[in-house]
N, CA, C and O atoms as a Tripos MOL2 file, in Angstrom:
@<TRIPOS>MOLECULE
protein
  204   203    51     0     0
PROTEIN
NO_CHARGES

@<TRIPOS>ATOM
      1 N         -15.0980   -9.2550  -34.9890 N.3       1 MET1
      2 CA        -16.5280   -9.7040  -34.6410 C.3       1 MET1
      3 C         -16.6910   -9.4280  -33.5400 C.2       1 MET1
      4 O         -15.8470   -9.7130  -32.6910 O.2       1 MET1
      5 N         -17.9700   -8.7160  -33.2140 N.am      2 VAL2
      6 CA        -18.1830   -8.7580  -32.1910 C.3       2 VAL2
      7 C         -19.1110   -9.6710  -31.3890 C.2       2 VAL2
      8 O         -20.2710   -9.6630  -31.7990 O.2       2 VAL2
      9 N         -18.8510  -10.4870  -30.2950 N.am      3 ARG3
     10 CA        -19.5290  -11.8220  -30.1350 C.3       3 ARG3
     11 C         -20.6740  -11.2080  -28.5110 C.2       3 ARG3
     12 O         -20.1680  -10.8180  -27.4590 O.2       3 ARG3
     13 N         -21.7830  -11.2720  -28.7000 N.am      4 SER4
     14 CA        -22.5310  -11.0110  -27.4850 C.3       4 SER4
     15 C         -23.3960  -11.9920  -26.8650 C.2       4 SER4
     16 O         -23.5260  -12.9480  -27.6300 O.2       4 SER4
     17 N         -24.0700  -12.1470  -25.7350 N.am      5 PHE5
     18 CA        -24.5730  -13.1290  -24.8700 C.3       5 PHE5
     19 C         -26.0950  -12.0290  -24.1290 C.2       5 PHE5
     20 O         -26.3920  -10.8820  -23.7960 O.2       5 PHE5
     21 N         -26.6250  -13.4160  -24.2290 N.am      6 PRO6
     22 CA        -27.7750  -12.7910  -23.4810 C.3       6 PRO6
     23 C         -27.8200  -11.8640  -21.8400 C.2       6 PRO6
     24 O         -27.2970  -12.3030  -20.8150 O.2       6 PRO6
     25 N         -28.5680  -10.5340  -21.9360 N.am      7 GLY7
     26 CA        -28.1520   -9.8720  -20.9940 C.3       7 GLY7
     27 C         -27.2930   -8.4060  -21.1190 C.2       7 GLY7
     28 O         -27.3180   -7.3390  -20.5060 O.2       7 GLY7
     29 N         -26.2830   -9.1340  -22.6140 N.am      8 ALA8
     30 CA        -24.9600   -8.3880  -22.9270 C.3       8 ALA8
     31 C         -25.8470   -6.5990  -23.1420 C.2       8 ALA8
     32 O         -26.9490   -6.3470  -23.6300 O.2       8 ALA8
     33 N         -25.1350   -5.9640  -22.7380 N.am      9 CYS9
     34 CA        -25.8350   -4.6410  -22.8420 C.3       9 CYS9
     35 C         -25.0220   -3.3920  -24.2190 C.2       9 CYS9
     36 O         -23.9940   -2.7570  -23.9820 O.2       9 CYS9
     37 N         -25.7660   -3.3140  -25.5160 N.am     10 MET10
     38 CA        -24.6580   -3.3310  -26.6180 C.3      10 MET10
     39 C         -25.1380   -1.2460  -26.8450 C.2      10 MET10
     40 O         -26.1850   -0.6880  -26.5150 O.2      10 MET10
     41 N         -23.7680   -0.5770  -27.5670 N.am     11 ARG11
     42 CA        -24.3500    0.6960  -27.9100 C.3      11 ARG11
     43 C         -23.9660    0.6730  -28.6740 C.2      11 ARG11
     44 O         -23.1800   -0.2460  -28.8990 O.2      11 ARG11
     45 N         -24.2620    1.8130  -29.8080 N.am     12 GLY12
     46 CA        -24.1350    2.1470  -31.0290 C.3      12 GLY12
     47 C         -25.1010    3.6290  -31.2450 C.2      12 GLY12
     48 O         -25.8320    4.1530  -30.4050 O.2      12 GLY12
     49 N         -24.7740    4.1680  -32.9130 N.am     13 VAL13
     50 CA        -24.6450    5.3690  -32.6820 C.3      13 VAL13
     51 C         -25.4770    5.0620  -34.4890 C.2      13 VAL13
     52 O         -25.0380    4.6190  -35.5500 O.2      13 VAL13
     53 N         -26.9190    5.6160  -34.0000 N.am     14 ILE14
     54 CA        -27.8680    5.7250  -35.6380 C.3      14 ILE14
     55 C         -27.3200    6.3080  -36.6000 C.2      14 ILE14
     56 O         -27.0610    7.4920  -36.3830 O.2      14 ILE14
     57 N         -26.9450    5.7660  -37.9490 N.am     15 VAL15
     58 CA        -27.2280    6.3160  -38.9670 C.3      15 VAL15
     59 C         -27.8350    5.5790  -40.3570 C.2      15 VAL15
     60 O         -27.6650    4.4900  -40.9040 O.2      15 VAL15
     61 N         -28.6750    6.8410  -40.6320 N.am     16 PRO16
     62 CA        -29.6070    6.7490  -41.6450 C.3      16 PRO16
     63 C         -29.0270    5.5430  -43.3030 C.2      16 PRO16
     64 O         -28.1380    5.7350  -44.1310 O.2      16 PRO16
     65 N         -30.1340    4.2720  -43.1380 N.am     17 THR17
     66 CA        -29.8950    3.4670  -43.7360 C.3      17 THR17
     67 C         -29.5860    4.0190  -45.5880 C.2      17 THR17
     68 O         -29.9810    5.1420  -45.9020 O.2      17 THR17
     69 N         -28.9500    3.2160  -46.5560 N.am     18 THR18
     70 CA        -28.4950    3.8770  -47.9050 C.3      18 THR18
     71 C         -28.8700    2.9650  -48.9960 C.2      18 THR18
     72 O         -28.2810    2.8120  -50.0660 O.2      18 THR18
     73 N         -30.2780    2.1920  -48.4360 N.am     19 VAL19
     74 CA        -30.9210    0.8330  -49.0890 C.3      19 VAL19
     75 C         -32.4440    2.3190  -49.4720 C.2      19 VAL19
     76 O         -32.5290    2.5840  -50.6710 O.2      19 VAL19
     77 N         -33.3110    3.0080  -48.6600 N.am     20 ASP20
     78 CA        -34.2360    3.6710  -49.5700 C.3      20 ASP20
     79 C         -34.2290    5.0990  -49.1400 C.2      20 ASP20
     80 O         -34.2690    5.4020  -47.9470 O.2      20 ASP20
     81 N         -34.1730    6.0820  -50.2110 N.am     21 ALA21
     82 CA        -33.5480    7.7280  -49.5210 C.3      21 ALA21
     83 C         -35.3240    8.1860  -49.0920 C.2      21 ALA21
     84 O         -35.3480    9.3800  -48.7930 O.2      21 ALA21
     85 N         -36.4530    7.6630  -49.0200 N.am     22 GLU22
     86 CA        -36.8230    8.2790  -48.4730 C.3      22 GLU22
     87 C         -37.2820    8.2190  -47.1650 C.2      22 GLU22
     88 O         -38.0160    9.1120  -46.7430 O.2      22 GLU22
     89 N         -36.7820    6.8160  -46.1180 N.am     23 VAL23
     90 CA        -36.6110    5.8190  -45.3430 C.3      23 VAL23
     91 C         -35.4560    7.0310  -44.3930 C.2      23 VAL23
     92 O         -35.6490    7.4930  -43.2690 O.2      23 VAL23
     93 N         -34.2650    7.2830  -45.3370 N.am     24 ALA24
     94 CA        -33.3750    8.2360  -44.7070 C.3      24 ALA24
     95 C         -33.3030    9.2850  -45.0640 C.2      24 ALA24
     96 O         -32.2120    9.8550  -45.0600 O.2      24 ALA24
     97 N         -34.5610    9.9690  -45.5440 N.am     25 ASP25
     98 CA        -34.6280   11.2450  -45.1320 C.3      25 ASP25
     99 C         -35.5260   10.9350  -43.5630 C.2      25 ASP25
    100 O         -34.9880   11.5890  -42.6700 O.2      25 ASP25
    101 N         -35.8770   10.6950  -43.4130 N.am     26 ALA26
    102 CA        -37.3000   10.5980  -42.4520 C.3      26 ALA26
    103 C         -35.8880    9.6860  -41.2150 C.2      26 ALA26
    104 O         -36.3620    9.4000  -40.1160 O.2      26 ALA26
    105 N         -34.8450    9.4210  -41.3470 N.am     27 GLN27
    106 CA        -34.0400    9.0920  -40.3660 C.3      27 GLN27
    107 C         -32.9500    9.9640  -39.9030 C.2      27 GLN27
    108 O         -32.4490   10.1170  -38.7890 O.2      27 GLN27
    109 N         -32.6650   10.6020  -41.2800 N.am     28 LYS28
    110 CA        -31.9230   11.7380  -41.0470 C.3      28 LYS28
    111 C         -31.5010   13.1390  -39.1000 C.2      28 LYS28
    112 O         -30.5380   13.6070  -38.4930 O.2      28 LYS28
    113 N         -32.9610   13.1290  -39.0370 N.am     29 LYS29
    114 CA        -32.8580   13.7650  -37.7150 C.3      29 LYS29
    115 C         -32.0440   13.4490  -37.0220 C.2      29 LYS29
    116 O         -31.0740   14.0860  -36.6140 O.2      29 LYS29
    117 N         -32.5310   11.8990  -36.7190 N.am     30 HIS30
    118 CA        -32.0590   10.9040  -35.5860 C.3      30 HIS30
    119 C         -30.4370   10.1920  -35.9920 C.2      30 HIS30
    120 O         -29.9580    9.1790  -35.4820 O.2      30 HIS30
    121 N         -29.7970   11.0800  -37.0700 N.am     31 GLU31
    122 CA        -28.2620   10.2330  -37.1300 C.3      31 GLU31
    123 C         -27.3500   11.2840  -36.3280 C.2      31 GLU31
    124 O         -27.1910   12.5020  -36.2630 O.2      31 GLU31
    125 N         -26.6490    9.6560  -35.5380 N.am     32 GLY32
    126 CA        -25.6230   10.4460  -34.8940 C.3      32 GLY32
    127 C         -25.8540   10.2620  -33.2950 C.2      32 GLY32
    128 O         -24.8530   10.1640  -32.5860 O.2      32 GLY32
    129 N         -27.4100   10.2030  -32.5910 N.am     33 MET33
    130 CA        -28.0930    9.7470  -31.9770 C.3      33 MET33
    131 C         -27.6510    8.5700  -31.3060 C.2      33 MET33
    132 O         -27.9150    7.4930  -31.8420 O.2      33 MET33
    133 N         -26.8290    8.5870  -29.8940 N.am     34 PRO34
    134 CA        -26.6300    7.1400  -29.4360 C.3      34 PRO34
    135 C         -27.8620    6.2300  -28.8850 C.2      34 PRO34
    136 O         -28.9310    6.7740  -28.6080 O.2      34 PRO34
    137 N         -27.6550    4.6540  -28.7180 N.am     35 PHE35
    138 CA        -28.2240    4.2010  -28.7040 C.3      35 PHE35
    139 C         -27.7770    3.0070  -28.0630 C.2      35 PHE35
    140 O         -26.7200    2.4390  -28.3400 O.2      35 PHE35
    141 N         -28.9550    2.4740  -26.8270 N.am     36 GLU36
    142 CA        -28.4140    1.0780  -26.2410 C.3      36 GLU36
    143 C         -29.1820    0.0010  -26.0990 C.2      36 GLU36
    144 O         -30.2410    0.1320  -25.4850 O.2      36 GLU36
    145 N         -28.9050   -0.9500  -26.4980 N.am     37 ILE37
    146 CA        -29.8860   -1.8130  -26.1620 C.3      37 ILE37
    147 C         -29.0590   -3.1190  -25.6880 C.2      37 ILE37
    148 O         -27.8560   -3.3220  -25.8540 O.2      37 ILE37
    149 N         -30.1870   -4.1100  -24.9370 N.am     38 THR38
    150 CA        -29.6690   -5.0230  -24.1170 C.3      38 THR38
    151 C         -30.3710   -6.9240  -25.3220 C.2      38 THR38
    152 O         -31.4060   -7.2590  -25.8970 O.2      38 THR38
    153 N         -29.1960   -7.4450  -25.1100 N.am     39 ILE39
    154 CA        -29.5830   -8.2970  -26.0060 C.3      39 ILE39
    155 C         -30.3720   -9.6100  -24.7650 C.2      39 ILE39
    156 O         -30.0810   -9.8670  -23.5970 O.2      39 ILE39
    157 N         -31.3810  -10.1630  -25.6520 N.am     40 GLU40
    158 CA        -32.1590  -10.6790  -25.3390 C.3      40 GLU40
    159 C         -31.5540  -12.3120  -25.9580 C.2      40 GLU40
    160 O         -30.7350  -13.0830  -25.4590 O.2      40 GLU40
    161 N         -32.0310  -12.3650  -26.7180 N.am     41 GLN41
    162 CA        -31.5550  -14.0330  -26.9160 C.3      41 GLN41
    163 C         -30.9360  -13.6910  -28.7780 C.2      41 GLN41
    164 O         -31.2550  -12.6920  -29.4230 O.2      41 GLN41
    165 N         -30.1830  -14.6300  -29.1950 N.am     42 MET42
    166 CA        -29.4900  -14.9530  -30.5010 C.3      42 MET42
    167 C         -29.0340  -16.0000  -31.2450 C.2      42 MET42
    168 O         -27.9630  -16.5320  -30.9520 O.2      42 MET42
    169 N         -29.7340  -16.3960  -32.2250 N.am     43 GLU43
    170 CA        -29.3500  -17.4770  -32.6080 C.3      43 GLU43
    171 C         -28.8270  -17.3210  -33.6480 C.2      43 GLU43
    172 O         -29.3600  -16.3330  -34.1520 O.2      43 GLU43
    173 N         -27.8580  -17.8280  -34.4910 N.am     44 SER44
    174 CA        -26.7650  -16.9850  -34.7780 C.3      44 SER44
    175 C         -27.4790  -17.8210  -36.8310 C.2      44 SER44
    176 O         -27.6960  -19.0160  -37.0300 O.2      44 SER44
    177 N         -27.6480  -16.6270  -37.9490 N.am     45 GLU45
    178 CA        -28.5880  -16.8570  -39.0530 C.3      45 GLU45
    179 C         -29.9950  -16.9680  -38.6790 C.2      45 GLU45
    180 O         -30.7770  -17.2780  -39.5770 O.2      45 GLU45
    181 N         -30.3350  -16.8160  -37.7970 N.am     46 ARG46
    182 CA        -32.4400  -16.9080  -37.5660 C.3      46 ARG46
    183 C         -32.5050  -16.0840  -36.5070 C.2      46 ARG46
    184 O         -33.6430  -15.6210  -36.4280 O.2      46 ARG46
    185 N         -31.8010  -15.6960  -35.6660 N.am     47 LEU47
    186 CA        -32.8090  -14.3210  -34.3160 C.3      47 LEU47
    187 C         -31.9360  -13.3550  -33.8270 C.2      47 LEU47
    188 O         -30.7810  -13.4920  -33.4250 O.2      47 LEU47
    189 N         -32.5650  -12.4550  -33.9030 N.am     48 PHE48
    190 CA        -31.9460  -11.3660  -32.7640 C.3      48 PHE48
    191 C         -32.9730  -10.4150  -32.3640 C.2      48 PHE48
    192 O         -33.8780   -9.7680  -32.8910 O.2      48 PHE48
    193 N         -32.3520  -10.6340  -30.9720 N.am     49 SER49
    194 CA        -34.2890  -10.2560  -29.9970 C.3      49 SER49
    195 C         -32.8370   -9.6010  -28.8400 C.2      49 SER49
    196 O         -31.8270  -10.0220  -28.2760 O.2      49 SER49
    197 N         -33.9580   -7.7940  -29.1020 N.am     50 PHE50
    198 CA        -33.6200   -6.9040  -27.9640 C.3      50 PHE50
    199 C         -34.4170   -6.7280  -27.6960 C.2      50 PHE50
    200 O         -35.4930   -7.2540  -27.9790 O.2      50 PHE50
    201 N         -34.0200   -5.4700  -26.6950 N.am     51 ARG51
    202 CA        -35.0340   -4.5010  -25.8890 C.3      51 ARG51
    203 C         -34.3690   -3.6360  -25.9750 C.2      51 ARG51
    204 O         -34.6970   -2.5550  -25.4870 O.2      51 ARG51
@<TRIPOS>BOND
     1     1     2 1
     2     2     3 1
     3     3     4 2
     4     3     5 am
     5     5     6 1
     6     6     7 1
     7     7     8 2
     8     7     9 am
     9     9    10 1
    10    10    11 1
    11    11    12 2
    12    11    13 am
    13    13    14 1
    14    14    15 1
    15    15    16 2
    16    15    17 am
    17    17    18 1
    18    18    19 1
    19    19    20 2
    20    19    21 am
    21    21    22 1
    22    22    23 1
    23    23    24 2
    24    23    25 am
    25    25    26 1
    26    26    27 1
    27    27    28 2
    28    27    29 am
    29    29    30 1
    30    30    31 1
    31    31    32 2
    32    31    33 am
    33    33    34 1
    34    34    35 1
    35    35    36 2
    36    35    37 am
    37    37    38 1
    38    38    39 1
    39    39    40 2
    40    39    41 am
    41    41    42 1
    42    42    43 1
    43    43    44 2
    44    43    45 am
    45    45    46 1
    46    46    47 1
    47    47    48 2
    48    47    49 am
    49    49    50 1
    50    50    51 1
    51    51    52 2
    52    51    53 am
    53    53    54 1
    54    54    55 1
    55    55    56 2
    56    55    57 am
    57    57    58 1
    58    58    59 1
    59    59    60 2
    60    59    61 am
    61    61    62 1
    62    62    63 1
    63    63    64 2
    64    63    65 am
    65    65    66 1
    66    66    67 1
    67    67    68 2
    68    67    69 am
    69    69    70 1
    70    70    71 1
    71    71    72 2
    72    71    73 am
    73    73    74 1
    74    74    75 1
    75    75    76 2
    76    75    77 am
    77    77    78 1
    78    78    79 1
    79    79    80 2
    80    79    81 am
    81    81    82 1
    82    82    83 1
    83    83    84 2
    84    83    85 am
    85    85    86 1
    86    86    87 1
    87    87    88 2
    88    87    89 am
    89    89    90 1
    90    90    91 1
    91    91    92 2
    92    91    93 am
    93    93    94 1
    94    94    95 1
    95    95    96 2
    96    95    97 am
    97    97    98 1
    98    98    99 1
    99    99   100 2
   100    99   101 am
   101   101   102 1
   102   102   103 1
   103   103   104 2
   104   103   105 am
   105   105   106 1
   106   106   107 1
   107   107   108 2
   108   107   109 am
   109   109   110 1
   110   110   111 1
   111   111   112 2
   112   111   113 am
   113   113   114 1
   114   114   115 1
   115   115   116 2
   116   115   117 am
   117   117   118 1
   118   118   119 1
   119   119   120 2
   120   119   121 am
   121   121   122 1
   122   122   123 1
   123   123   124 2
   124   123   125 am
   125   125   126 1
   126   126   127 1
   127   127   128 2
   128   127   129 am
   129   129   130 1
   130   130   131 1
   131   131   132 2
   132   131   133 am
   133   133   134 1
   134   134   135 1
   135   135   136 2
   136   135   137 am
   137   137   138 1
   138   138   139 1
   139   139   140 2
   140   139   141 am
   141   141   142 1
   142   142   143 1
   143   143   144 2
   144   143   145 am
   145   145   146 1
   146   146   147 1
   147   147   148 2
   148   147   149 am
   149   149   150 1
   150   150   151 1
   151   151   152 2
   152   151   153 am
   153   153   154 1
   154   154   155 1
   155   155   156 2
   156   155   157 am
   157   157   158 1
   158   158   159 1
   159   159   160 2
   160   159   161 am
   161   161   162 1
   162   162   163 1
   163   163   164 2
   164   163   165 am
   165   165   166 1
   166   166   167 1
   167   167   168 2
   168   167   169 am
   169   169   170 1
   170   170   171 1
   171   171   172 2
   172   171   173 am
   173   173   174 1
   174   174   175 1
   175   175   176 2
   176   175   177 am
   177   177   178 1
   178   178   179 1
   179   179   180 2
   180   179   181 am
   181   181   182 1
   182   182   183 1
   183   183   184 2
   184   183   185 am
   185   185   186 1
   186   186   187 1
   187   187   188 2
   188   187   189 am
   189   189   190 1
   190   190   191 1
   191   191   192 2
   192   191   193 am
   193   193   194 1
   194   194   195 1
   195   195   196 2
   196   195   197 am
   197   197   198 1
   198   198   199 1
   199   199   200 2
   200   199   201 am
   201   201   202 1
   202   202   203 1
   203   203   204 2
@<TRIPOS>SUBSTRUCTURE
     1 MET1         2 RESIDUE 1 A MET
     2 VAL2         6 RESIDUE 1 A VAL
     3 ARG3        10 RESIDUE 1 A ARG
     4 SER4        14 RESIDUE 1 A SER
     5 PHE5        18 RESIDUE 1 A PHE
     6 PRO6        22 RESIDUE 1 A PRO
     7 GLY7        26 RESIDUE 1 A GLY
     8 ALA8        30 RESIDUE 1 A ALA
     9 CYS9        34 RESIDUE 1 A CYS
    10 MET10       38 RESIDUE 1 A MET
    11 ARG11       42 RESIDUE 1 A ARG
    12 GLY12       46 RESIDUE 1 A GLY
    13 VAL13       50 RESIDUE 1 A VAL
    14 ILE14       54 RESIDUE 1 A ILE
    15 VAL15       58 RESIDUE 1 A VAL
    16 PRO16       62 RESIDUE 1 A PRO
    17 THR17       66 RESIDUE 1 A THR
    18 THR18       70 RESIDUE 1 A THR
    19 VAL19       74 RESIDUE 1 A VAL
    20 ASP20       78 RESIDUE 1 A ASP
    21 ALA21       82 RESIDUE 1 A ALA
    22 GLU22       86 RESIDUE 1 A GLU
    23 VAL23       90 RESIDUE 1 A VAL
    24 ALA24       94 RESIDUE 1 A ALA
    25 ASP25       98 RESIDUE 1 A ASP
    26 ALA26      102 RESIDUE 1 A ALA
    27 GLN27      106 RESIDUE 1 A GLN
    28 LYS28      110 RESIDUE 1 A LYS
    29 LYS29      114 RESIDUE 1 A LYS
    30 HIS30      118 RESIDUE 1 A HIS
    31 GLU31      122 RESIDUE 1 A GLU
    32 GLY32      126 RESIDUE 1 A GLY
    33 MET33      130 RESIDUE 1 A MET
    34 PRO34      134 RESIDUE 1 A PRO
    35 PHE35      138 RESIDUE 1 A PHE
    36 GLU36      142 RESIDUE 1 A GLU
    37 ILE37      146 RESIDUE 1 A ILE
    38 THR38      150 RESIDUE 1 A THR
    39 ILE39      154 RESIDUE 1 A ILE
    40 GLU40      158 RESIDUE 1 A GLU
    41 GLN41      162 RESIDUE 1 A GLN
    42 MET42      166 RESIDUE 1 A MET
    43 GLU43      170 RESIDUE 1 A GLU
    44 SER44      174 RESIDUE 1 A SER
    45 GLU45      178 RESIDUE 1 A GLU
    46 ARG46      182 RESIDUE 1 A ARG
    47 LEU47      186 RESIDUE 1 A LEU
    48 PHE48      190 RESIDUE 1 A PHE
    49 SER49      194 RESIDUE 1 A SER
    50 PHE50      198 RESIDUE 1 A PHE
    51 ARG51      202 RESIDUE 1 A ARG
């Protein structure tokens, strides 16, 4: 499990959803695109705020 804290910079890669085929098709053009977010606030099982 990755733990993060406010101000932490996290990186990831876009992967299309497997839940909704229509949304997955729209996301397909962005598949594999890297992104970076900065954690603003986290409250376990309740809130995940990022920029």
